[in-house]
N, C-alpha and C positions, 0 to 999 in steps of 0.2 A: 504494500500500500504506500509506503514512504517513497518508493521509486516512482510510482504513478503520480503522486503529489508533486514530486520534484520535476518530472518531465512533462506532465500534462496539465497541471493545475496552476502552479506558480510560474510567473513570467517576469522577466526583467522589466522594471518600471512600475510594478505594483508597489503600493505604499504599505507602511506598517499597519495602517488602518485596514487596508484590503486583506492583508495576511491574517490579522487578528479576527476579522469577520469570518474567515474561512476556518481557521485552526484554533481560535481562542487565544488566551494570553500565553506567552511563552513560559517555559519553566525557568529559564535564566536569560537575562539580558546582560551582555558584557560588551561594552563599547558599542559598536555598530552591528553586533551579532546577536540574533535571537535564537535560542536553542530550545528545541522541543525534544524531550526524552522519548526514545522509541523502545527502550528495554533492551534485552539481549537478543538481537536479531541475527547476528553473524552465525556462521556454521558451527563454531566451537562453543558458543554460549558461555564465554568466560569474561567478556567485556561488554559494557553497555554501549549502545549506539544512540546517536542524536541526529536530528534534522537541523542543520545549521543554516540560517538564512542571513546573508550579509547584506547590509543596506549602505547606500552611499550617503553623502552629507545632506542630500535632499530628502532622505527617508524613503528612497525607492530601492527595490531589490536590484542588487548587482551580481549576486551569485547564490546558489542553493547547493548544499552538500550534505551527503550522508556520511557521518564521521563515526569511526569506531574508536572508543577511548580505552 
């Protein structure tokens, strides 16, 4: 599901307001990155994953990443 959100739902230029309307409030906001926890999605299930959405200085999406921690 996270891959589908990353590739088909979220688009460059969408605002923080647009993203929160779709996904709700992020679990963590650090600088210009909003993180949504995904749980342990990787094959090994030893690390947790997050959907990281990077915003530019205008508050618009500039990148979306699935990150294993």
